[in-house]
Residue, then its C-alpha position, 0 to 999 in steps of 0.5 A: x419738231x416739224x409735224x410733217x416729219x412727225x407724220x413721216x416717222x409715225x407712217x414709216x416714211x410714207x409721204x402719202x397716207x391711207x385714209x383708213x389709217x388716218x381717219x380714226x386717229x386724226x378725224x375721229x371718225x371710222x374708216x367707212x365714214x371717212x370713205x364716204x366723206x372722201x368720196x364727197x370730198x367732205x374731209x378737212x384735207x383732200x383725199x384721192x385715189x392713186x388708181x382708177x379703180x373704185x377698189x383703189x384705197x383713199x389716200x391723203x398727203x402727209x403735207x396736207x395733214x401736217x398743214x391741217x394739224x398745224x392750223x388746228x394747233x394755231x387755232x387752239x393756241x389762240x383760244x388758249x391765249x384768249x382764256x388764259x390772259 
């Protein structure tokens, strides 16, 4: 299954994902920590606010998150091959 489509299914078809939902599951950090890191652009994927307000929620693109997850999986697969061959 394509990672992007899996994310779309998980997040009810939304292509732009709220960071507060993504952070605990995929980055292992709290939404508060993720928000601070988003402000510093210190997350493994770009984060942005759709509005100009400081109260607008941080979002990440499902495309960017899928690419990041695919890259991590490829790294893990290469490491697994090194250890198990």
